[in-house]
Steps between C-alpha positions, in 0.01 A plus 500: 500500500336505846615787721454537878478870587560575871491801724792549741301346785377203297858414388626418850386137509601440139851631572523267801403203282762584235767599748674163468726371222331162480148646473620743232643201306172308537308799362738517203476125432121512511503782243615234251205273579317313784700264717442271799709515814715205399588669169586825678714326761694316227546811282616714796694218669331562835335259745135419437396635842672836447355532150151414627525765774607765248218408261254538786626849582468609138150348487393679820617834354281448192792495257448138393211258509513125562246247370447126518526354151472140376825320425651194653227509764451871563762763569529862599617730220592864551440777247614862488222764519680810386774593247580835648463685830481879522530678834404868539740654748326836494184514708200576280313817592141410590258617232294795619131455414407779262141414411175415675215308336156473656174359365141576595190322381235703320275453803736691729390854412456743791275758330282513192245708312338308214206537265307224314550288311694357792551184701732249660538125463701240690629166371159349579235765441369853489552707812169657615326664199624610162472870407458605864792713638411381849643160405847654522455537877371149568716277729516245219703741291812353668463206261470705182708385200346733240358845552351737243336840479402753230652806669663598828803340671628247749794582729766264636751581774819299479728479807807719461789274589783708359785531754541837669756725341483356147427681179208355300599495134203326336159363578280281282164325513389213277138384472273318256235738363248555226194714420149432636209447261172313552596133459809574291597704195838484332472850355424700813777755579544628854748748651616331824685742726764421763562720805798442731503683830216715368697609193341432161786339306302432182262261333497201272231458236374142513382389158212287621331263743636154420257208500373219281804279573561380856793643689764254610407538869135608470271257685280275287177624663556856369317533165742517203306791349595712807838665550770230499842663522691825468843619395793523744601864529783662694509862618846619595635826643863602525716814472418526130120505538207259495464211257253228396676192363809717430314776312511839670157628592573796732776708654421404863827379654581274794599795724151646463348184650688543830506127558748525787283738698189295580423162662322351198490529125160589353389364164172597338366350180189634336320680223440876522160652439649726233696231320489509123441125500283424800489124450543374857754259643536134598779417750611135526629306797744210514232239432313669218609598150829404339793605720474347844584811703332770697639855503879497534698800625879519457713772658864543398717701735860600563682514831639849549847562636551693822627799302186515283 
């Protein structure tokens, strides 16, 4: 059964089209099967010209459709389009946007402090020189699709587009990551830490540096024995604490991040000097690895009432 669901405003023209006894009868007859104008005029005992005019009004409203079909010569045949019409008389309250999603490429860091092994590559080649931290300040870094370093951090600043006066309830970041070993090494644990607005919210221990089998998006020129892809990880902070892929990793809550109070949201990813597993980090862009994304931030918020 095909249903036409209309808002109050959309129903006006439809009601005009059906606001006639003859057109209502035509709609009912067509519900039994397609008919041409001659058939309708005979069934309803109305002049051909009147029937034709009423068919045209129903057709213009979108309630029926008319096609040329072969027969004795060719003829116009009308079909119903809907079995039921529903009109909402109550105006629907516009949905209030309650989440913001923003994506940065891995190249869009604003600050860094890295130690070798380290480097950056674009879709087409190495940027400057491998294992030289100065490469992270080269103009060509804007094209980076994969960055790596043994220890240190990179910092990203996301625009804070939360409306004024809202209450931020949750923030999350998703990114493709893995450890950093020479070439690659599947068994190479690394404690990769996430800081949000300068607060250490906890670390994820990457099991290894994944290579030997080409990533879905990794360019063909990049040797297969080098790092190929990572794992997609999501850090999330809300009123209950901080989580990595749903597993609680610290007691830092969303209120402690003070997201509403500053013009940007800072995200740092890195490996601490005093980490138990100091195995470096690879961070993948949207055109390298397996997942086709950069670093995605999502902020969920609630509009507060005047009395709050």
